[in-house]
N, C-alpha and C positions, 0 to 999 in steps of 0.2 A: 395253904390258902392261896388261891389264884389271885392274880391282879384284879380281875373283874369282880370277884367276890369281895376283895378288900375295898374296892371303890364303892360298891353297893353298900357294904357295911358302914363305911364312913358316911355316906349320904343318908342312910337311914338313921344313924346316930345323930347326925346334925339336924335332921328333920324333927326327931323326938326332943332333943335338947333345945333346939331353936338357936339359929345363928343370929346373934345380935351384936350390935356395935353402937354404943351410946344410946341404948334403948330402942333402936330401930332395927328391923330385920335387915340382914346382909344377904346379898345375892350369892349363890353358891353354884359352882360348876361341878362339884363332886357328885358322882353317880349318874351324870348325864350320858346317854347313849344315842347314837344315830343308827337308823335302819330305814332303808327305802326312801332316802332323801327327807326323812322326818327326824325331829329331835324329840326324845322321850325323857321324862323326868321321873324319879322314884315316886311311887304312889303308896300311901299308907294302908290301902285296902287289904283286908285279910279275907280269905275264903273264896278265892278265885280258883278256877280249874285250868291247868295248863293243857293246851292242845298240841297239835302237830308242830314239828320243827319247821320254821320258816326259812332259816338261813343263819347268817352271821351279822351281829350288830357290832358296831365299833364303840368302844368307850373313849370318851374325850379326855385328852390330857388336861389336867386341872392344876392351877396354882391360885388358890383363894387367898394366899398370904404372901404376896410378892416381897414383903419386907422381911420374911423369914426364909433365907435360902435353904435348899435341901428338902423342902416339904412338898414339892410338886408331885402330884399323883400322875404316873405315866398313863398314856393311852394304851389301848389294846383291843382285843376282840373277845366276844363271848357269843354263845348260842342264843338265837332269838326264837321264841315259841309263840304260837297263837294263844289267845286267851278265849276259852269257850264263851260264846254269847257276846263277844266284843269284836268289832271290826279292827283289823291290824292298823288302820289309819288312826284309831282312837287309843288302842292299848296293845302292848305285847308283854311277854314275860321274858326275862333274860337270866341266864345262869349257865353253869357248867353241865347241869342235868335238869330234867323236868322237876325233880324233887327239890332242887336247890334254887329254882327260878324265882325271881322277884317281879312283882307287877310294876310296869312302867306305863305312864300315860303320855300321850302326845302333848307337846308344848303348845 
């Protein structure tokens, strides 16, 4: 499993489980990518169509638990794809291949 896929998996699991601290939602950097000077967050939408490859997105280094050493998720790169019917300023898909790409929406 590539680093980018691990980051996206962690982000999606966190979104499903809900990151909480004392009953309130906690902010998370896991799964965040940047592309074209924009920040994108994982989206839960299913049923999108991946379009042409746009370039390379950067995954952001993330340490959501600074009190726990050794759990920093390293930054890296992954392919960025267009999402059919959406402007890349709104949404892109990222992953090692179009089939593995996950939907990301602009922050």
